[in-house]
C-alpha positions in Angstrom: 64.0 124.5 112.3 62.1 122.3 114.7 60.1 120.6 111.8 63.4 119.9 110.1 64.9 118.3 113.3 61.7 116.2 113.8 62.2 114.9 110.2 65.7 114.1 110.6 65.1 112.4 114.0 62.4 110.1 112.3 64.8 109.5 109.4 67.7 108.7 111.8 65.4 106.2 113.8 64.2 104.6 110.6 67.9 104.0 109.4 68.8 102.7 112.8 65.9 100.3 112.4 67.2 99.0 108.9 70.6 98.7 110.2 69.4 96.4 113.0 67.6 94.5 110.4 71.0 93.7 108.8 72.0 92.0 112.1 69.2 89.6 111.9 70.8 87.8 109.0 72.8 85.8 111.6 69.4 84.3 112.7 66.7 84.6 110.0 67.5 82.5 106.8 66.4 83.9 103.4 63.8 81.3 102.8 61.9 82.5 105.9 62.5 86.3 105.2 64.8 87.2 102.4 64.4 91.2 103.0 67.0 91.4 105.8 69.4 89.7 103.2 68.5 92.5 100.9 69.1 95.3 103.4 72.7 94.1 103.8 73.5 95.2 100.3 72.8 98.9 101.3 74.8 98.7 104.5 77.5 101.1 103.4 74.9 103.8 102.4 73.0 103.1 105.6 75.8 103.4 107.8 77.3 106.5 106.2 73.9 108.1 106.5 73.8 107.1 110.2 77.1 108.6 110.9 76.4 112.0 109.1 73.1 112.3 111.2 74.8 111.5 114.3 77.4 114.2 113.7 74.5 116.6 112.9 73.1 116.0 116.5 76.6 116.5 118.0 77.0 119.9 116.5 73.5 120.8 117.3 74.2 120.1 121.0 71.3 117.5 121.4 71.3 114.8 123.9 70.0 112.4 121.7 73.5 112.4 119.9 74.9 110.3 122.7 71.9 107.8 122.5 72.7 107.4 118.7 76.5 107.2 119.4 75.7 104.5 122.0 73.5 102.4 119.8 76.0 102.9 116.9 78.5 100.7 118.9 76.6 97.7 117.8 77.8 98.2 114.2 81.5 98.3 114.9 82.3 94.9 113.8 79.9 95.2 110.7 81.8 98.3 109.7 85.1 96.6 110.2 84.1 93.9 107.7 84.2 96.6 105.0 87.0 98.9 106.4 89.5 97.8 108.9 92.8 98.9 110.3 94.3 96.1 112.2 97.9 96.3 113.9 100.9 94.6 112.1 101.0 90.8 113.1 104.0 88.8 113.9 104.7 85.4 112.8 106.5 83.6 109.9 104.6 83.4 106.6 104.1 79.4 106.4 101.1 79.3 104.0 100.4 81.9 101.2 97.2 81.8 99.2 95.7 83.6 96.4 92.0 83.7 95.8 90.9 85.1 92.5 87.6 85.3 90.3 89.1 85.4 86.8 85.7 86.3 85.2 84.6 83.5 82.8 88.3 82.1 82.8 89.9 85.4 82.0 88.1 85.5 78.6 91.3 84.8 77.0 93.3 87.5 79.0 97.0 86.4 78.5 98.0 88.3 81.6 96.2 86.1 84.3 98.6 83.1 83.9 101.9 85.1 84.4 100.4 87.1 87.3 99.3 83.9 89.1 102.7 82.4 88.5 104.6 85.4 89.7 102.7 85.3 93.2 104.7 82.1 94.0 101.8 81.0 96.3 101.5 77.8 98.2 97.7 77.5 97.1 95.7 79.3 94.3 92.1 79.2 94.5 90.3 80.2 91.2 86.5 80.9 90.6 84.9 81.1 87.2 87.8 79.3 85.9 88.5 75.7 84.7 92.2 76.2 85.1 93.0 74.4 81.8 95.3 77.2 80.6 97.7 77.3 83.4 100.5 75.0 83.4 102.8 75.9 86.2 105.9 74.0 86.8 105.9 72.3 90.2 102.2 72.9 90.7 99.4 70.3 90.9 96.0 71.0 90.0 92.4 70.0 90.9 90.0 71.2 88.3 86.9 69.0 87.9 85.6 71.4 85.3 82.9 72.9 87.6 84.1 76.5 87.6 86.4 76.3 90.3 90.1 75.2 90.3 92.8 74.7 92.9 96.4 74.9 92.1 99.2 74.1 94.6 102.9 73.6 95.0 102.3 70.9 97.6 100.8 67.4 97.6 97.1 66.9 96.8 95.7 64.2 99.1 92.3 64.1 97.5 89.6 66.4 96.3 85.8 66.3 96.1 83.2 68.3 94.4 80.6 69.8 96.8 77.6 68.2 95.0 73.9 69.3 95.9 72.7 66.3 93.9 70.0 68.6 92.8 70.0 70.2 89.4 68.3 73.3 90.6 71.0 74.2 92.8 74.5 75.1 91.4 77.6 73.3 92.6 78.8 75.6 95.3 82.5 74.6 95.4 85.4 72.3 95.7 87.1 70.7 98.7 90.8 69.9 98.3 92.9 68.2 101.0 96.6 69.4 100.7 99.6 68.4 102.7 101.8 71.3 103.5 105.0 70.6 105.3 103.8 67.4 107.0 100.4 68.8 107.9 97.0 68.3 106.0 94.7 71.2 105.4 91.4 71.3 103.9 90.8 74.0 101.3 87.4 74.8 100.1 87.1 76.9 97.1 83.7 78.7 97.0 81.8 80.1 94.2 78.0 80.8 95.2 75.4 81.2 92.6 75.9 84.5 90.8 73.2 87.1 90.2 74.0 87.6 86.5 73.6 91.3 86.4 75.1 93.6 83.9 75.7 97.3 84.3 72.7 98.4 82.2 70.3 96.4 84.7 71.5 98.4 87.6 72.2 101.7 86.1 69.5 104.3 86.8 68.5 107.2 84.4 66.0 110.0 84.5 63.1 107.8 83.3 61.2 107.1 86.6 59.0 104.4 85.0 62.2 102.7 83.7 64.0 102.9 86.9 61.1 101.3 88.7 61.2 98.5 86.3 64.9 98.0 86.7 64.5 98.0 90.7 61.8 95.4 90.5 63.9 93.5 88.0 66.8 93.5 90.5 64.6 92.4 93.4 63.3 89.5 91.2 66.8 88.1 90.7 68.1 88.8 94.2 65.4 87.0 96.2 65.5 83.5 94.5 69.4 83.8 94.4 69.4 84.5 98.3 67.2 81.2 98.6 69.8 79.2 96.5 72.6 80.5 98.5 71.0 79.2 101.6 70.9 75.6 100.2 74.6 76.1 99.2 75.7 77.4 102.5 74.2 74.3 104.1 76.3 72.0 101.9 79.6 74.0 102.8 78.8 74.0 106.4 78.6 70.3 106.3 82.1 69.9 104.7 83.5 72.4 107.3 82.1 70.6 110.2 83.0 67.2 109.0 86.7 68.2 108.3 89.4 66.2 110.2 91.8 68.9 109.2 92.1 72.7 109.6 90.2 74.4 107.2 90.8 77.5 104.8 87.7 78.7 103.1 88.0 81.1 100.3 86.3 82.3 97.2 83.6 84.4 95.7 80.5 84.3 97.8 78.4 86.7 95.8 77.4 88.2 99.0 78.2 91.1 101.1 79.3 91.3 104.8 76.5 91.4 107.2 74.6 89.0 104.8 73.3 85.5 105.8 75.9 83.9 103.9 78.7 85.7 105.6 77.4 85.1 109.1 76.8 81.4 108.5 79.9 80.6 106.5 82.1 82.3 108.9 80.7 80.7 111.9 83.5 79.1 113.9 86.2 80.3 111.6 88.2 83.6 111.5 87.8 86.4 108.8 91.4 86.9 107.6 90.6 90.6 106.8 89.4 91.2 110.4 92.6 89.7 111.6 95.1 91.2 109.4 93.6 93.6 106.7 94.0 97.3 106.5 91.9 99.7 104.4 89.0 98.8 102.3 88.2 95.0 101.7 86.3 96.0 98.4 87.1 93.4 95.9 84.5 93.7 92.9 85.1 96.9 91.2 83.0 96.6 88.0 80.4 98.8 89.8 81.2 102.5 91.3 80.1 101.1 94.6 81.9 99.4 97.5 81.2 95.9 97.3 83.1 93.0 99.1 82.1 89.6 97.9 85.6 87.8 98.0 86.6 86.3 101.4 89.2 84.1 103.2 88.3 82.4 106.2 90.4 79.9 108.3 90.3 77.7 111.4 91.4 79.3 114.5 94.6 77.2 114.6 95.6 79.4 111.7 96.7 82.9 112.1 96.5 85.5 109.2 99.5 87.7 109.3 98.7 89.8 106.2 95.8 90.4 104.0 95.9 92.2 100.6 93.5 93.1 97.9 95.7 93.6 95.0 94.5 96.6 93.1 97.6 97.0 91.1 96.0 94.7 88.4 92.7 94.9 86.6 92.6 91.7 84.7 89.2 90.8 85.9 86.2 92.5 87.4 87.6 91.1 90.7 90.8 92.0 92.4 93.0 89.1 93.7 93.0 88.5 97.3 96.3 87.3 98.8 96.7 86.1 102.5 99.7 84.8 104.4 99.0 82.5 107.4 101.2 81.4 110.3 100.5 78.1 111.9 102.0 79.2 115.2 98.6 78.9 116.8 98.4 75.1 116.3 
């Protein structure tokens, strides 16, 4: 039994070390050391393993349980970015937005247009979609044919592609300035470089050699993409910091919470899920694994009063994300 406990202690300490590595994404960019960002993908498995082992030490009446419980407090906020239970928020709903990756323009899915129209949102931010199929009465549209589209019931003051001026770096998004009830807001619709995975590439089988090649293939796609994300994040940060208006940043980041992308794009902004979300924030459902890659952030002058991942519809490999804001903080 002592040998087993020693093995579990070493394993627990190793998991703690890996979890701490995910926190370093706030400081270490992928171009310097991309492996911390890689660790963030396994955060759900790591934290669940950490909790199970901590419970084991509690029931084993070992003092080390209190040490691991105390150290585990460092991961409360990282966990809340995946699963959160916020208290009800008061305030009038003044801005309703929907962010939705329609998966290659919905691939001809006739249900997407009626669904979006039924939301009666103030602003709709689409990714992987040119928006050409959607003609909603009373809505203006900013769709420069770069894979992101913004539709709104309000006046568009102007819009601009976030252009990297580098053919090797994908256009990461679109900024649209919209006047809503006499006040201008800057909406930034984000679609970071995708990994281009399919299920067969990540589905393991009983063939060890085959699985090894699959893991190597996945890593070979992840590392270069992380580095491209770093360049895209820098461009988006410039748009945020230079904005003369309150910012709402939303879209498909192709990155999980606790990643470099999350830490740096959320800097100075509020994560609407942390403020008003309840339950799981998982928004990508094509794989049988909890993945949150769709986000809504805002300036602190805005207050999220509700956050919903709409799992009632399966018209894409992403679920739509709906957020209502109050401007009472202005």
